[in-house]
N, C-alpha and C positions, 0 to 999 in steps of 0.2 A: 903306152896310154892305158891299155887294158890292165897292166900290171898295178899302175897307180890307182885305177878304179877298184881293182881287187884289194889293194892295200887299204884303201879307204873303206871299202865294204868290210874288210876284216876289222879295222879299228872300230867301226860303228857297231858290228856284231859283238865285239868283245865288250863294248860299252853296254850294249842291249842285254848281253848275257849276264854282265855283272849286276846290271840293274835287276834283271829277272831273278838272278840268285838272291840278291838282297831283299827283294820283294817277297820271294818264296820263303826266306828265312824269317823275314817279319811276319808273314802270314802264318808260319809254323808257330812262332813265338805267340802270336795272337790266338791261334787255335789251342795252343798249349794253355794259355791263359784262361781261354773260355772253358776249356775242359777242366782245368783246375778249379775255375770259378764254379763250374756246375758240380764237380765232386767235392769241392772244399766245403767243409762244415761252416767255415767262416762266412762264405757266401750264403749258405743256407740260413745261417744265424741272421745275416744281414736282411735276407728276404723274410725270414721269420719275424725279425724285429720289426720290419715295415708292416708285415701282415698283422703282427700283434698290435702295433700302433693304429693300423687301419680298423682292426677289430675293436680296439678300445674307443677309437673315435666314433665308430658305429654304434657301440653300446652307449656312449656318451649322448650320441644324437637320439637313440631310442628312448634313453632315460629323459632327455630334455623333452622330447614329444610327449612322454607320459606325464612329465611334470606340467607341461603346457595344457594337456587334456584334463589333468587333475584341477589346475588353476581356472580352466574354462568352466569346469563343473562347479568349482567353489564359486566362481563369479556368477554363474547362472542361479546357483542356490541364493547367493547373497541378493541378486536382483529380484528373485522371487520373494525373498524375506522382505526386501524394501517395498516391493509391491504390496505385500500383505500388510506391512506397517502403514503404508500410505492409505490402503483401503480402511484400515482400523481407524487411521487418523481421521479419515473422511467421515467414517461411521460415528467416531466420537464428536466430530464437529457437527454432524447432523443432530446427534443426541443433545449436544449443548445448545444448538439452536431451537430444538423442541423443548428443552428445559427452559430456555429464555421465553420462548412462546407461552409455555405454561405458567411461568412466573408472571409475565405481563398479564395473562388472563386472570391469575389469582389476584394480582394487585388491582386490576379492573373490578373483579368481584368484590374485593375488600373495600375499594371506594365506593362501589354501589351499596354494599352492606353499611358502611359508615353513613353514607347519605340516607339510606332507609332508616337507620337507627336514630339520626338527627331528625328525620321527618316524623318518626314515631314519638320521639320525645316531645317535639313541638306539638304533635297531635294530641299527645297525653295531657300536656300543659293547657292546650286549648280546650280539650274535653273537661279538664278539672275546672277551669274557669267557667265553662258553660254550666257544669254542675253547680259550682258555687253560685253562679247567676240564677240558675233554676232554684236553688234552695232559697236564695234571697227572695225571688219571686214568690215561691211557695210560702215562706214565712210571711211575706207582706200580705198574700192572698188569705193565708190563714188568720192573720192579725185582723184583716178586714172583715173576713167572715165572723170571727169572734165578736168584733164590734157590732156587725150587723145583727148577730144573734142576741147579744146583749141588748141592743136597741129594740130588737124584736120582742124579746122577752119583757122589756119594760113597757112596750106598747101593749103587749098581751095582758099585763097586770092592770092596765087602765080599763080593759073591757071586762065586764062582769060575766057576761054571758058568752064566753068564748066557745065556739064549737068543739065538740069532743075529738072529732076527726082532725082538727087542725091542732095538734099537739106537736111538742118537740120531737115527735117521732119522724116527721118530714125532714126536720133539721138534721137528726141523727142519720137518716137515710142519705141525706145530701152529704153530710161529713164522712159517712162510710164510703160514698162513691168517690168523694175527693181523696180519701185516704187510699182507696183502691187504685184510683188513677195515679196518685203519687207513688204508691208501691210499684205499680207497673212501670212508671217512668224510671223509678230507682232501679228496678230490676234490669230495665233496657239499658241504662247507663252502666249498671254493674256488668252486664254481659258484655257491652262494648268495650269496658275497660279491661275485663278479663281477656277478651280477644286481643286487645292491644298489648296486654302483658304477655300473652302467649306468643303474639307475632314478634314482640320484643325480645323475649327469650329465644325464639327461633333465630331471629336476626343475630343475637349474642352466639348462639352455637354455630351458626354459619360464619360469623367472624372468627371464632376460635378455630374452626376447621380451616378457614382460609390462612389464618395465621400459621397453623400446623403445616399446611401444604406449603406455604411460602418458606417455612424453616426447612422442610424436607427438600424442597427445590434447591434452596441455598446450599445445603449439605451435599446434595447430588451434584450441583454445579462445581462446588469446591472439589469433590471426588474426581469428577471428570477433568478438571483443570490439572489436578496432580497427575492423573493418568496421562493427559496430554503432554505435560512437561517431561514425564519419564519417557514417553514414546519419542518425542523430539530429540532427547539426549541419546536414546538407543539409535535413532535414525542418524544422528551425526556421527556416532561411533562406528556404525556400519558403513557409512559413507567414507569415513576416514580410512577404515580397515580396507575397503574396496579399492580406493585410491592408492593406498600403500602396496596392495597386492598388484594393482595395475602397473605401478611403477616397478616394482620387483620383476614382474613378468616381462615388462618391456626391456629392463636391464638384461635379463637372462636371454630373451629373444635377440637382442643385439649382440650379446656374446656369442650365442649359438651362430648368428649370421656372419660374424667375423671369423669364427672357426671354420664354417662352411666355406667362406671365401678363401681362407688360408689352405684348407684342403683342396679347394678347386685350383688355386694357383700352383700348389705342389703337384696336383694331377697334371696340369697343363705343362709344367716345367718337366715332369716325368715323360709325358708324351713327346715333348720337344726333343729330350735327350735321347729317347728311344729311336725317334725318327732320324735324328742326327746319327746315331749309330748305324741304323739300317742304311741310311744314305752313304755313309763312309764304307760300310761293307759292300754295298752295291757298286760304288766307285772303284773299290779294290778289285772286284770281280770282273768289271769291265776292263780294268787296267791290265789284269792277269790274261783275260781273254785276248785283248790286243796285243800283248807281248807274246802270248803264245802263237797268235797268228803270224807276227813278225818273225819269231824264231823259226817257225815251220817253212815261212817263205825263204828266209835266209838259208835254212838247211837244204831247201829244194834248189836254191840257186847255187849253192856250194856243191851239192851233189851233181848238178848239171854241169858246172864248170869242171869238176874233177873228172867227170866222165868225158867231157869234150878234150880236156888235156890228156887223158890216158888213150884217147883214140889215135890210131896210127896217123902218120903224116899224109899219107894218100887219102 
C-alpha cells in the first residue's frame, strides 16, 4: 500500500515537475521576449512611434486650442464691431429723427411764413383799397371845397364893401391846412405801406431761408439714409461672417472632441491591456510560487521517505 502511494506520488511529482519545467521554460521565453523587447530597437521604435503620435496629437490639440483662442478673439472683436455698428446705427437713427423734427419745424415755419405772406398781401390790398377810398373822399372833399370857394367867391363879389381881413387868405390857410393834413395822411399811409413792404420782404427772406433749410435737411436725410443702408449691409455681412466662423469653429470643436474621445478610448484600451498583462504576470508568479512550494514539499517528503528507507530495520 505504501509502495502504491509512493508510486502515485512519484507520478504526480513527475507531472508537477514536467509542468514546472514547462512553465519555467515558458517564463524564460517570456523573459527573453521582454528583454528583447526592451533592448530591441523595434520595440523602441514602436514606443517612439506611439510617443511621436502622442506628441503630434498633443501638438494638434495645442494648435486647436490656439485656433480656438484666436477664433474667440475674432468673435469678440466682431461682437465689439457689431456693437459699434449698432451704436452708430442708433446715433444715425437719432440724427435722422432729429432731422425729421427739424424738417417738420421748418415745414411749420414755412406754413406760418406763407400764412403771414398771404395775410400781408391781403392787408396790403386792404390798405390800397383804404388809400383809394381816402383818395376818393379827399377828391370829393376837395371838389366840395372848390365848389364852396367858388360859391363863396361869387357871394363875395355881390358885396361891395367886403372887409379887407376877410380875403381869400383864410381860404388859402384852410386849403394849406387841408393839404398839410392830406400830406400827413399820405405820409402815414406811405410809412405803413413801406413797413408792410419791409415785413413782406422779411417774410420772403424767411421763406427762402426755410426753403433752403428744408433742402439742406432733405440732402442730410438722403445722406443719412445712404449711410444707414451701407451700415445695414455691413452689419449683415459681419453677421454672416460671424455665423460662418461659428459654424467652422463648431465643426473643428466637434472634430477635436472626436479626436479626444478616440485618444481617450485608446488610452483606456492601453490601460486595460497593461492591466491584463500585469494580471497575467501576477498569476504566473503565484502559480510559480505554488509550484515551488509543492516541489519543496515533495522533495521534503522524498527526502524523509528516503531517510526512512535507509534507516536500519531495528
